[in-house]
C-alpha positions in Angstrom: 26.5 -29.6 12.2 25.7 -29.5 8.5 22.3 -28.2 7.4 19.8 -30.6 5.9 17.1 -29.9 3.5 14.7 -31.9 1.2 16.1 -32.7 -2.2 15.5 -30.0 -4.7 16.2 -30.7 -8.4 18.1 -27.9 -10.0 18.2 -27.5 -13.7 21.8 -27.3 -14.9 20.8 -24.8 -17.7 19.5 -22.4 -15.1 22.5 -22.8 -12.9 24.8 -22.2 -15.9 22.9 -19.1 -17.0 22.1 -17.4 -13.7 24.2 -19.0 -11.0 23.6 -22.0 -8.6 22.0 -20.0 -5.8 19.7 -18.3 -8.3 18.8 -21.6 -9.9 18.1 -23.0 -6.4 15.5 -20.3 -5.8 14.0 -20.8 -9.3 13.7 -24.5 -8.5 11.9 -23.7 -5.2 9.5 -21.4 -7.1 8.9 -24.0 -9.9 8.1 -26.7 -7.3 5.6 -24.4 -5.6 4.0 -23.2 -8.9 4.0 -26.7 -10.4 5.2 -25.6 -13.8 7.8 -23.4 -15.5 5.2 -20.7 -16.0 2.2 -19.8 -13.9 1.1 -18.2 -10.6 0.3 -19.5 -7.1 -0.4 -18.1 -3.7 1.3 -19.9 -0.8 2.3 -19.3 2.7 5.5 -17.2 2.9 7.1 -19.8 5.2 6.8 -22.4 2.4 8.8 -20.2 0.1 11.7 -19.6 2.4 11.7 -22.9 4.2 12.9 -25.0 1.3 16.4 -23.6 0.7 17.6 -24.0 4.2 21.3 -23.6 3.1 20.6 -20.0 2.4 19.7 -17.3 5.0 16.4 -15.5 4.7 18.1 -12.3 3.8 20.1 -14.0 1.0 17.0 -15.6 -0.4 15.3 -12.2 -0.5 18.3 -10.8 -2.4 18.2 -13.6 -4.9 14.5 -13.2 -5.4 15.0 -9.5 -6.1 17.7 -10.3 -8.6 15.5 -12.8 -10.4 12.6 -10.3 -10.4 14.9 -7.7 -12.0 15.6 -10.3 -14.8 11.8 -10.8 -15.3 11.9 -14.5 -14.3 9.6 -14.3 -11.4 7.7 -11.9 -9.1 6.9 -12.4 -5.4 4.3 -10.1 -4.0 2.7 -10.2 -0.5 -1.1 -10.4 -0.6 -2.0 -10.8 3.1 -0.1 -11.4 6.3 1.9 -14.5 5.9 0.8 -15.1 2.3 2.7 -14.3 -1.0 1.9 -14.7 -4.7 4.6 -16.2 -6.8 4.4 -15.5 -10.6 6.9 -17.6 -12.6 7.9 -16.9 -16.2 10.6 -19.4 -17.2 11.4 -20.6 -20.7 11.4 -24.5 -20.5 13.9 -24.6 -23.4 16.6 -23.0 -21.4 15.9 -25.1 -18.3 17.5 -28.5 -19.2 16.0 -31.6 -17.5 17.9 -32.8 -14.4 21.0 -34.9 -15.2 23.7 -36.6 -13.2 25.3 -33.2 -12.7 22.1 -32.1 -11.1 22.2 -34.8 -8.5 25.7 -33.8 -7.5 24.5 -30.2 -7.1 21.6 -31.4 -5.0 23.8 -33.4 -2.7 26.0 -30.4 -2.0 23.0 -28.2 -1.4 21.5 -30.7 1.0 24.6 -30.4 3.2 24.6 -26.7 3.2 27.6 -26.3 0.8 26.6 -24.3 -2.2 29.5 -24.3 -4.7 30.3 -21.0 -6.5 28.6 -20.4 -9.7 30.5 -21.1 -12.9 31.8 -18.0 -14.6 29.3 -16.7 -17.2 30.4 -15.5 -20.6 28.9 -12.3 -22.1 26.8 -14.5 -24.4 25.2 -16.4 -21.6 24.0 -13.3 -19.7 20.4 -12.8 -20.8 19.4 -9.5 -22.3 16.5 -7.6 -20.8 15.3 -5.1 -23.5 18.9 -3.9 -24.2 19.7 -3.2 -20.6 21.7 -6.4 -20.1 21.4 -9.1 -17.5 22.3 -9.1 -13.9 26.0 -8.5 -14.1 28.4 -7.1 -11.5 29.1 -4.1 -13.8 25.4 -3.5 -14.3 24.9 -1.5 -11.2 23.4 -4.0 -8.7 19.6 -3.3 -8.9 19.1 -4.4 -5.3 21.8 -2.0 -4.1 20.0 0.8 -6.0 16.7 -0.1 -4.4 18.3 0.0 -0.9 20.0 3.3 -1.7 16.7 4.8 -2.8 15.0 3.6 0.3 17.8 5.0 2.5 17.5 8.3 0.7 13.8 8.4 1.3 14.4 7.6 5.0 16.7 10.6 5.3 13.9 12.9 4.1 11.4 11.7 6.7 10.6 14.1 9.5 8.3 14.3 12.5 5.6 16.8 12.9 6.5 19.9 14.9 4.9 23.1 16.1 6.6 25.2 13.4 5.2 23.2 10.5 3.4 25.0 7.8 1.6 23.6 4.7 3.3 24.4 1.4 2.0 27.3 -0.8 1.1 24.7 -3.4 -1.2 22.8 -1.1 -3.0 26.0 -0.1 -3.4 26.9 -3.7 -4.8 23.5 -4.6 -7.3 23.7 -1.7 -8.5 27.1 -3.0 -8.6 26.4 -6.7 -9.7 22.8 -6.8 -11.8 22.4 -3.6 -13.0 26.0 -3.0 -11.5 26.0 0.5 -10.2 29.3 1.6 -6.7 29.8 3.0 -8.2 31.2 6.2 -10.3 28.1 6.8 -7.3 25.8 6.1 -4.9 27.7 8.4 -7.6 28.0 11.0 -7.5 24.2 11.6 -3.8 23.7 11.1 -3.0 23.8 14.8 -5.4 20.9 15.5 -3.7 18.9 12.7 -0.2 19.6 14.1 -1.1 18.6 17.6 -2.8 15.4 16.5 0.2 14.1 14.5 2.7 15.3 17.1 1.0 12.9 19.5 1.2 10.1 16.9 5.0 10.4 16.5 4.8 9.5 12.8 7.5 10.4 10.3 6.7 11.5 6.8 8.3 13.4 3.9 7.4 17.0 3.5 5.2 16.0 0.5 3.6 13.3 2.7 2.6 15.8 5.4 1.1 18.1 2.7 -1.0 15.3 1.4 -2.2 14.4 4.9 -3.1 18.0 5.5 -5.0 18.2 2.3 -7.1 15.2 3.3 -7.6 16.6 6.9 -8.9 20.0 5.6 -11.3 18.4 3.1 -12.6 16.1 5.9 -13.1 19.1 8.2 -14.9 21.1 5.6 -17.3 18.2 4.9 -18.0 17.9 8.7 -18.5 21.6 9.0 -20.9 21.7 6.1 -22.8 18.8 7.5 -23.1 20.5 10.9 -24.3 23.7 9.3 -26.9 21.9 7.2 -28.2 20.1 10.3 -28.4 23.4 12.3 -30.3 25.0 9.4 -32.8 22.2 9.2 -33.4 22.4 13.0 -33.9 26.2 12.7 -36.4 25.8 9.8 -38.2 23.1 11.8 -38.4 25.3 14.9 -39.6 28.3 12.8 -42.2 26.1 11.1 -43.5 24.9 14.5 -43.6 28.4 15.8 -45.6 29.6 12.8 -48.1 26.7 13.2 -48.6 27.6 16.8 -49.3 31.3 15.9 -51.8 30.3 13.3 -53.5 27.9 15.7 -53.7 30.5 18.4 -55.2 33.1 15.9 -57.7 30.5 14.7 -58.7 29.6 18.2 -59.1 33.3 19.1 -61.4 33.8 16.2 -63.5 30.8 17.2 -64.0 32.1 20.7 -65.0 35.6 19.4 -67.5 34.0 17.0 -69.0 31.9 19.8 -69.3 35.0 22.0 -71.2 37.0 19.3 -73.6 34.1 18.7 -74.2 33.8 22.4 -75.2 37.5 22.7 -77.8 37.1 19.9 -79.3 34.1 21.5 -82.7 35.4 23.0 -84.1 32.0 23.8 -83.3 32.4 27.4 
């Protein structure tokens, strides 16, 4: 059964320069923003629900391509909400024509015709780096490759883990925390994160250990200061009790002497 979707007016100029699917996503963004340029925060569902002829994954790929061209940016701001920032040149986006309506009709029924071949002159230049071309090295592919490479470096915490020499040096030189103190609480750090089952890069574990040691040092200093105050208070109380006892003893001696000299009886 063919897909159906609300009519979306696609500018032929955008379809010619960037491709029909890209122009469709630009049309959705323009509709939500309400202008060729501007920013709006909307529900994420509203962004992806308009172009029903395209899968969610394909729409995300197209948005990444358009972002690489500097035409728009889509950023999550809260669960279920995204901010769309659009930066189109109205001159290059021709008003809808009869060709547009034929494109819209095909989009409504889930058939997106292939984009017309683009000449080298029609590919926009991005600061000398070229447009989004097949020979440009797909930016989205590079992003996925970088993410995959990062995933390969992730590791779980284990009992043999040791902080790097650089982190130990930073703790000593920048935070005046000795190596003995840091390594003394390492086991507690290791056991805590082994239970969590988290995965981090080696550098990520070092940064977490740095924060852990700094927090433990603050807590230890706070506990020591509290114990010192309690000791001082107890010492002060004891001194006051000694002074009171001496004063009371002198008072009784004075009273006894005066009573001996009393001859009125």
